[in-house]
N, C-alpha and C positions, 0 to 999 in steps of 0.2 A: 848288636847294632854294628853296622859297617862303618868304620872310620871315614871321615870326609876325604882324607887323602886317598884312600882306596877308591871311593866313589869317583873322585876326579880322574884317577887313572883309567877307570873303566869307561867313563864318558869320553875321555880323550882318545881312547883306543878304538871304541866302537865305530865302525864305518857303516853308514846307513845302507849302502848298496849291498855290502857283504852280508849284513844281517837280514835284510828283506829278501835277498837272493836265496837264502836258505829255505824259504817258504814259498816264494813266488818266482816264476820265470820272467826275468826282466830283459827288455830289449833296449839297446841304446838308441836314443833319438836326440840329436843335438847335444846339449850339455847335460841332459837328464836321461833317466831311464823310465820306461813305461811298461805297464802290464794291465791285465784285467784285474779288477779289484778283488782281493780275497774276502772282503767284508760284505759284498752284496753281489747278486747275480747280474752279469753283464756280458755282452758279446763284443762290444767295441771298447778297447782299453781307455780308461779315464783315470787310471791310477799312476801318478807321477812321483818319481823319487829324485831329489836333488842332492847329488853327492857334495856339492860345494857348501850347501847350507845344512846338510845333515838332517833333512826332514823329508817326510812323505806327505802326499795330499791326494785324495780321491775327489775328482770334480763331479762324480756321480752321486755318491752318498755323503760326501763332506767329511769323512774320516781324515784325520791328519795328526801328525806328531813326529816324534824323534825315534831313534832306534829303540830306546827303552820303552817308549810308548807303544811301538809296534809289537814288541814281544809281549807286553802286558795285555794288549787288545787281542792279539791273535791267539795267544796261549792261555788267556784268562789267568794271568799271574799277577801277584801284587808287585809293588814297586821294588821291594827288597828281593823277591824271587827273580824278577827280571834282571836286576843287577847281578845276582849270583849266576844266572844263566849266561850273561855276557862275559862275566869274569872267567867262567869255565871255558867259554869259546876262545877267549884271547889269552888263556893261560895266566890269568892274574890271580894270585893267591889272596883269598879273603880271610883275614884274621879279625874276627869281630871283637869289639871292645868287651872287656870283662864286665859282666852284669853285677849289680849290687845284690845283696842277699834278698832284699825286698822284691827286686825285679825278677830274680830267679823263682822266688816263691809264687809270685803272681802268674808268671808264665806257666809254671808247673800246674798251678791250680786250674788255669784256663784250659790247658790241654787235658787235664784229668776230667773236667766236666765234659769236654768234647768226646773223650773216649768212652765215658759212661753212657752218654747219649747214643753214640754209635753202637755200643754193645746192646742197648735196649732195642735199637732198630733191628738188629740181627735177630734178637730174641723174639720179637713180635713176628718177624718174617718166618722164622722156623716154627713158631707156634701154629702157623697156617697149615703145616704139614701133619699136625696131630689129628686124630679122628674128630676131636671137638672143633678144631679150626676148619677142617674140611667141610664138616656138616653145617657149620654156622657161617663163618666169615667167607669162605670160598664160594659157597652157594649164593651168599648175598652179593658179592662182587660180580659174579657171573650173571645174576638176575638183573644187575644194573648195566649189563652189556659190555663189561670190561673183559678183555681177552687175557689169556695167561701171560702173554708177553708184557702187557701193560701192568698187570698185577706185580710181576717180577721186577720190571725196570723201575717202577716208582716206589718199590719197597713196601707195598701195602701189607698189612699184617693183622694179627689177632691178639688181643689181650685176654688171657685165659680167665675162666670163671673163678678159679682159686685166687683170692686177693693177695696172696703172698708169693705167687709164682715168680715174678720178676725179681723182687727184693731178695728172696732166698737164692735164686740162681746167680744173681750178680755178686752177692757176698761170697758165695761158694767159689766164684771165678776170681776172687781177689779184689773186687771193687769196694772201696770204702763207703761206709754208711753215710758219712757226711756229704759225699758227692752225690749219692743217690737222693738225698734229701734236698740238696741245693739245686739240683736240676729239676726238682719237682716230680721225679719219677716215683719217689716213695714219700710216705707221710708217717711221721713218728708221733704216737699219742703219748699223753702224760704217763701212762702206765708202762711205757717202754716198748710197746708193740710197734713193729715196722710193717706197714702195709702198702700195697701198690695204689697209686693214683688211678691207673688205667686197669680196669678189669671188666670182663664181659662186654667188650666193645671191639668193633673193627677199628683198625689204626691207620691213620694217614700221616706218615712222617713228613716233617717240614725240613727242607734243605737250605743251607746257606748258598750264596752266589757261587762259591767254589765247590759245592756239592756235598758238604758234610752235613750229617743229620744234627739238627740243633733243637728240635722240639717235635711235639706230636699233637694230633687232634684225634680224639676217640669218639666214635659215634655209636650210640646204643641202638640195638635192633628191637628193643621192647616198645610196645605201644602204650605203656603206662605213662600218663601225662605227668605223674609226680617225679619221674626220672628225667633228668636233664638230657636233651637230645645229644648235645656235644659237651665233652670235657676236654679242655685244652691245657697244654703246659703253661705254667705260670711264667712270668717274665724272669729271666735269670741273667747272669753275666754273659752267657753266650746267645741268648735269645731275647730280643726286644720286639714285641709284636708289631708295633707301629713302624718298624724298619724292615719288616720281613714280608715277602710275597710268596705265596704258595706257587710252586712250579717255575720260579725264576731260573733255577739252575738248568732245567731242561729246555727252557724257552729262550734263553738269552741269545744264543747264536742265531736263531730264526728271527728274533726281534731285530737284531743288527742287520741281517741280510735283507729283510723286508722293510726295514726302516719304519716299523709300526708295531705297537704293542696293543693287543686286545685285552681289555680288563673285564673280568667276570667276578662273581661273588664267591662261589664255593669250590670245594675240592673236586667234586664230581663234574662240575662244569669244565674245569681245566682238563681232567682226565679224558672225558668224552671228546672234547675238541681236539686234544693232542692225538688221541687214538684215530680220529677221523682223518687227520693229516694237517690240521691247522694248529701249528705248534708255537706260534708267537703269542701264546695266551698265558696269563697269570691271574691269580685271584688275591683279593685283599683278605681272604680267610675269614669272612663273616664280620669284619670290622668296618667301620666307616673309613673311607680312604683318607690317608694321612699325607702330610707334606713329605715326610721321610720316604714313604713308599713311592711317591711321584718322583722324587730325586733319584731313587734307585733305578727307576725305569729310564730316567733321562740319561743315565750312563750309556744306554744302548740305542735310544731313539728320542726324537722330540715329538713324535706323533702317537697319540693314544686314541683308541676307539673303545668306548664304554658300551658293553652289552649287558644289560641287566634285564631282569624279568619284566614282562609287559604289564604287571599289575601296579597298583598305586604305590606299594612299597618300593618296587624297582624304579619307578619314575622318580620318586623322592630321592632315592640313593643316587641316581644319575644326576639330578639337579645339584645335590651337595658336592658331587665330585667335579662338576664343570668348573666352578669357581676356583678350586684349589689348583687344578691343572693349568688354567689360564694364568693364574698369578705366578706360576713357576715358568712362564714364558713358553709353554708347550702348546701344540695344536691339538684340539680335542674334537672328536665327533661322537655322536651318540646313535646307537642302533637299538630300537625297542623290538622285542619279539612279540608274537601274537599273545594276547592275554591268556594267562594260565600256563604258559610254557616258560621254562628256564633254558639256558644254553645246553645243559645236559640233555633235556628232553628233545630239544630242537636238533641237536647233533645226532642223536640216536634214531630220529625219525626221518632224516634226510641224508642225501648223498653229499659228498665233499663239494661237488659243483653247485648243488642247490644251496648249501650254506654259504659258500663264497659269493654266489649271485645275490642272495638275500642281503648279505652285509654290504656289497657294492651298491645295490639299488636302494637301500634304506638308510645309509649313512646320512646324518644331518649335522650341519654345524650348529653351534649352540643357539644362534639367533633363530634359525628356522625351527629348531626343536622347542625352544621356549615359546616362540610365537604361536606355533601350531597348538601347543599344549594349553596356553593360557588365553588365547583369543576367544575360544569357545566359552570360557568362564566369563570373559569380559562382556561378550554380547554387544549390545548397542549402548552400554553405559559408558559415557565419556570419561568419567572419573576412573573407572576400572581400566579403561584403555590407556589413560595417562599413566596410571600406576605400572602397567605392563611395560610401557616404553621406558619409564624411569628405571624399572627393574633390569631391563636389558642394557640400558646405558651404564648402570652401576656394574654390571658384569663385564662390559667392554672395558671399563676403567681398570679392571684387574690386570689387563694385558700390559706387560712392561714395554713391549716394542711399540714405539710411537707410530711407525708406518703401518703396522698391523692394526693398531687402534683406529687410525684414520680410515683405512679401508672398511673396517666394520661400521664405523660411524656413517660413512656414505651409504653402505648397503642397508643399514637399519633405517636411515632417513628416507631412502627410496621406498623401502618396504611399507613404511607407515605414512608416507606422503607428508612429511613435515620438513621444515627447513633444516639443512645440515648444520647450520650454525647453532641452532637450539640444542640439537643432540650433542654437538661438540662442547657446548658450554656445560651441559650436565655432566658429561664425561670428565671434563677438566676439573670441575668443582669436586666431584666425587674422588678423583685421583689425588687431588691436593689434600683433601680431608684424610684420605687413607694414609698417605705418606706421613703427614704430621702425626696422626695417631700411632702409626708404627714407630716413628722416631721417639715419641714419648715413652712408649712401652720398652724400647730397646736402649734407652739412654744409659742406664747403668752398665749394661753389658758392653756398650761401645766405649764408655769411659775406661772400663777395665782393660779393654783391648788396646786403647791408645796408650794407657799407662804402662802396659807391658810390651810396647812396640820396640822400635829400633832407633838408633842415633842417626840423624840426617848428616849429609856431607857438609853442609854449612849450617850456621845457626838459624833455626826456624824463626820466621817473622809472620805475624798475622797477615792474611791476604789483603786486609784493608789498609795496611801501612805501605806508603809509597814515598819515594824521595820527592822533595819539592820540585815543582815544574818551573821552567823558565817563564818570565813574566812578559816576554816580548812577542807573543804569538797571537794570531788573529782569533777573535772570539766566535763563539757559537751560542745559540740559545740553549737553555736547559732542556734536556731530553724529556719528552712526556712519557708517562708510563704506558706500557703496552698490555694487551690482553694476556691473561694468565696462560702460560704454556708456550709462548712464542719466544724464540731465542735467535740472536743474530747469526748470520751465516758465517762460514769460515772465511779466511782472509781474502779469498779470491772474489768475494761478492761485496756489494756496497754495504757500508756500515749501517747497522740498525740500532734502534734505541733499546734500552735494557729494561726488562720487566722488574717491577718493584713489589708485586704482590707475594711472590713465592718466598717463604722463609728458607734459610739455609738448611739443607738436609743432607744426610748420608744415604746415598742410594746404592744398595748392593746389586751388582750385576754378576751373579754367580759369586766367585770368590773375589771379583774386582770391586773395590770400594771407591765410589765417586763422591767426594765431599762437595765440590762445587761444579755442577753440570755445565755452567756457562763457560768455564775455563777448560773443561775436559777436552774438547776437540783440539785446541792449540797444544795442550800438554801432550796429548797422544801423538800429534803430528811431530813435535820436536823429539819426543822419545823414540818415535819410529825412525827418524833420521839417525839418531845415535846408535840404536840397536842394529840397523841395517848397514850403515856406512860410517860408523864412529871413527874408525882408523884411516878413512880415506882423506887425503889431503885436498883442501879447497884451492882451486886454481883461479883466483880473482884476476880480472883484467887490470892492466896497469892504471887505467883511468877510474877504477873503482875506489870508493872511499875506504874500502876494507883492505886494499892492497898495501903491503908494507915491503919495500924493497929489501931483498936478502933474507926475508923471514918466511917460513911456511907454517901452516897451522892446519890440523885436521878437524873433521866435523865435530867430534866430541869436545875438543878443547875450545873450539870457537863458540859453541853453544854454552858450555859451562862458563867460559870467561865472560861472555856477554851478560848472562844472567847474574854472575857475581858482580860485574860492574854496575848493573842496575839494582843490585841488592834484592834480587828476586829469587824465590824458591817455588817449586811446584807445590800446589796446595792440595791436590788430590792424592789421598793416601797411597793408593796402589801404584800410581805413576811415579810418585816421589820415592817410594820404596825400591822400585826397579832401577830408577835413576841412580840412587845411592849405591845399590849393589853393583851396578855396572862400573861406576867409578872406583869402588873398592877394589874390584878385580883389575881395572885399568891401571891403578896405582901399583898393583903387584906385577905388572908387566905381561899379563896374559894377552894372547892374540885375539883378534875380533871373533874368529871362529870358536875359540875356546870359551870366550865369554858368552857367545850365543848359545852354545851347547849347554853350559852350566845354568844359564837362566831358563832355558826350555825344560831342563830336567831338575829344576830346583825342588828341594823337599818342601819349600814354602809354596803352597798351592796358589797363593795370591800372585807371587812373582811368576810362577810357571804360566798362569792364566794370561797375564799381561804379555809375556814374551810370546806365547803361542798366538795371541791375537795380532801382534805386530809383525812377527817374523814369518809366519806361514802364509803363503800367498793365497788370496781368495779368488784369483782369476786364472784362466787357462794360461799355461806357460807361453803358448803361441801368441796370445794377445800381448803379453809383456815384451816378448821378443820383437814384435812389430813396433810397439811404442819405442823401445830402445833403439830401433833402427832409424827412428825419426829424430830423436834427441839423445845426445850422449849423457851418461850419468853425471859427469863432471859439470856439464852445463846446467842440468837440473838442480844440482846441489847449490851452486853459486847463485842461482836465480831465486830459489824458493826458501832456502834456510834463513837468509836475512829477512825476507818477507814474513816468514813464520814467526821470527823473534819480534819484529815490529808489531805484528798482529796480536801476539801474546801481551805485549806491553799495552797496546791499545785497549784490549779487553779488560785488563786490570784497571785501567783508568775509567772505563765505562762502569765497572763495578763500584768504584769509589763514587762516581757521579750518581749512581743508583742510591747509595747510602746517604749522600748529601741531600739528594732530592727528597728522600723519605724524611730525613731529619728536618728539612725546611718546612714541610707540611705540618709538622707538629710543634715547631719552635714558636714560642710566644714572645720572647725577648727581642725587641727591635735591633739592639746592638748585635746580638748573636746572629740574627737573620742577615744582617749586613756582612758579617764575617763569612757566613756560609755562602752567600751569593758571590763574594769575592773568590772563595775557593772554587766554586763551580765555574766561574769565569776563567780562572787559571787552568783548571783541568780541561775545560772545553778548548782552550787555545792549544794545549798540548795534544789533545785528541785530533784537532784539525791538522796540526803539523804531521802527525803520524799518518793520518788518512791521505794527506797529500803525497807523502813518501810511498804509500801503498798504491797510489794511483786511483784512489776512491773519489767519488763525487760527494 
């Protein structure tokens, strides 16, 4: 493990222009540098590097990150490997912490399993060169249209007829029996015999993302129905089937460049497509698609095209996969092949251009796919048609992005000629039920995570607790409840009433955890000001109520002090976590740039995700320069930070009103009802005052 002090030295030393410039030819343009993106094919430069912020951003494919992230992405390195690469570049000595005896034993065991697996891969490859391997395995691969280069590059092999061949060769080479057994390559019987799991089969090695052999699939060439067609490696410390994809090592670069992953079912489907020239293809290796496999794909793209067989089994597999992909926030399309053909057959019977054209012309989004598939079954039966619409609405509800959901709701309503509101109501109800069900299932894990969390900067207080409000403010009526799923706009828009139906939930957005969605926009806004301009001094006009003669205050201290005066804390876990980490470093005297760099490169994925979301620009640099030419940063800060704080306070009051309104509807005691009405009146007065300050009607 690299000590944190060394990590900080590496992060402080790494210059983004210098690092990226080792791999890409950069040209100076204004305050930034530009180039053609190394992660996708383009002719016009859309890849921008900001030396001042220490980040890169491609406005074509969306890739972004820091110097460490660039090395990880470009060179396919782990975080630790990227740090060591940068340490070597900047002549920083890395002395890793001394491992415990348990850590050393575990690391050595893991590496031993990897070495045994890689030895087996070479053994199976070399067995292809024997007369037995040539006559059986090689002839089979060639009969399936695979060329010698494909056979060699993908490590295809042969498990000999003798069931002790691998086990005896591995032990003779010095590999321990325990590791042969633990990887599943060998099986030990009660009588002490050690035999091979794979024998008399052609072999497909399975590689990790980094290219190491971690498992095998063995296919029999016998027609005997009593013999299993495939034998696969069992799950081990180095191989978890649900987290692995066949072909991912060979496909990942093309997936990134084309910003699309094609998902098929089997080994030969991948090999034939790759050999044809379509290399952004992976397979789920004969298993139902899993969430872990989808998240592995998401490291390289947000777009998946599923190509399964055109028979009923392939259609069912495609339907199962759609929901999982949508729920992970990814875009999914489906291509069905002519009945009776799989991707392997189709690729061998057609040219590259024909296959590409078929995919382009037959890709369907999930609405059209499901509709075309199920409408024939529904016929003129209104009940079946209603069930179809509900089924599609329930699928739309899986999509986490509200804008994407809204677009699909409108599309589906138009397709079925029903009112958009009816479709939206079904989607909203299903989504609420889904979130509540997920929360019940994950409650224990979430409680453990919170119990093992971090210490906040100030003492935590429940979101519902607020200081008493002044009694001399103009009143307003109690806000009525709103339809489920509607939320007030940010502080720049008129105030809206608060929904009362939604229960409090924890919504994961990747590694970012949102406890209270209603407060999230304001907290994100305030945290953005801190991370972007925390050390910038606020220059209030002399007639401003915030102006104090002879005193200066920066953005971070102003926001922190105002929240402390109001006895408020961020309630959303991820934003509060980054807030506290920022001020921990601030108290140590770090510069704004150092704090930004350490947050972006944090070992805590939650902190890094929030920092990346807030610090890496989402718009073209030229657009921002144009905006800055109209309004100075100092003017923007003094105008919007106080408003953002007022809006945050107002939203917290609205949440309290929500709770009081809900309590009033269930309270039976008249005296208690009077007390609640009095509190509602007080908080309404406070809200009116804040709205007046914000310029709202």
